[in-house]
C-alpha positions in Angstrom: 63.7 82.3 104.6 60.8 83.6 102.6 58.9 86.3 105.3 55.6 87.8 104.8 56.8 91.2 103.3 58.7 88.7 100.6 55.0 87.5 99.1 52.6 90.2 100.5 50.4 92.6 98.0 51.8 95.8 98.8 49.5 98.7 98.6 46.9 97.6 101.2 44.7 100.4 102.1 42.3 100.6 105.4 39.0 101.5 105.5 37.8 103.7 108.1 35.8 102.0 111.1 33.5 105.0 110.4 32.8 104.9 106.4 29.8 103.4 105.1 29.7 100.1 103.4 28.8 101.7 99.7 32.0 103.7 99.8 34.0 100.4 101.0 32.8 98.9 98.0 33.7 101.6 95.9 37.0 101.4 96.7 37.2 97.5 96.5 36.2 98.4 92.5 39.1 101.0 92.2 41.5 98.6 93.9 40.5 95.3 92.4 40.4 93.8 95.6 37.8 91.8 97.8 38.5 92.8 100.9 39.6 95.7 103.1 41.3 96.1 106.4 39.3 98.0 108.7 40.6 100.5 111.0 39.9 102.5 114.0 40.6 106.1 114.6 44.6 105.3 115.8 44.9 103.2 112.5 44.7 100.3 114.2 43.4 96.8 112.7 39.6 96.2 114.2 38.5 93.8 111.5 38.2 92.6 107.8 35.4 93.6 105.6 35.1 91.4 102.7 32.7 92.0 99.4 30.4 88.7 100.5 30.3 90.8 104.4 28.6 93.6 102.5 26.2 91.4 100.8 25.3 88.9 103.0 25.2 91.1 105.7 24.4 94.2 104.8 22.2 93.6 101.0 20.8 90.4 101.9 19.4 91.9 105.2 17.4 94.6 103.2 19.8 97.0 105.0 21.0 100.0 102.9 24.9 100.2 102.5 25.0 103.7 102.5 23.9 103.5 106.3 26.0 101.1 107.7 29.3 101.5 108.7 32.5 99.0 107.8 32.8 99.2 111.8 29.5 97.3 112.3 30.0 94.3 110.6 33.8 94.1 111.8 33.7 90.3 113.9 36.0 88.5 116.0 39.7 89.3 116.6 41.4 90.8 113.8 44.3 88.4 112.8 47.7 90.0 111.1 51.4 89.0 111.0 54.3 90.7 111.0 56.4 91.5 107.8 59.1 89.9 109.1 57.2 86.6 110.1 58.3 83.4 108.3 56.0 81.8 105.6 55.5 78.7 107.8 54.0 81.2 110.5 51.9 82.8 107.7 50.5 79.6 107.0 50.2 78.9 110.3 48.0 81.6 111.3 45.6 81.1 108.1 45.1 77.6 108.8 44.5 77.8 112.7 42.0 80.4 112.0 40.7 79.5 108.7 41.3 83.0 106.7 42.1 83.1 103.3 43.5 86.8 103.5 45.8 87.8 106.3 46.8 91.9 106.6 50.7 92.6 107.2 51.9 95.1 109.6 55.4 97.0 110.1 56.0 99.2 112.7 52.4 99.7 113.7 51.3 100.4 110.0 49.9 98.5 107.4 52.0 97.3 104.7 50.4 94.6 102.8 47.9 91.8 102.1 48.5 87.7 101.6 45.5 86.0 99.7 45.5 83.0 98.4 46.7 84.7 95.0 49.6 85.5 96.8 50.4 81.8 98.2 49.9 80.5 94.7 52.6 82.6 93.3 55.4 81.8 95.9 54.7 78.7 97.6 55.3 75.0 96.4 52.7 72.8 95.6 52.6 70.8 98.2 52.5 73.6 100.8 49.2 75.1 98.9 47.6 71.8 99.1 48.5 71.2 102.7 47.4 74.6 103.4 44.3 74.3 100.7 43.3 71.3 102.6 43.4 72.3 106.5 40.9 75.6 105.2 38.7 74.3 103.0 38.4 70.8 104.5 37.5 72.1 108.3 35.0 75.0 106.6 33.0 72.8 104.7 32.4 70.3 107.1 31.9 73.0 109.6 29.3 74.2 107.0 27.1 70.7 107.2 
């Protein structure tokens, strides 16, 4: 059985909710990623911040990224998966919630992230095709 821990990108890093968006953008650049899980003061997942969130939710609104925090852009209930979860569970979680990045938690700590690239490296073409169709078809039709 292939698990979330087998396919995840290790070394994911939190951005504290109180940290500013300019610092988040710098950290994304340093890590070479487009998304960071947001943690509360107890290092619990409280959201995910993407580079698009920074641009659309802050810069395009005329706000100053050095004055807006990651926590201010955290929306909804954060989704995650346990490192021991079966790949089928990973795919279901991503499909059901139409998400393209999924934090992986082990013993209540962030241990990695699963992205589209991780799926592409570890899954069959049929699995990837079914996942992409379900995630992108619904998000495209919802935007029309």
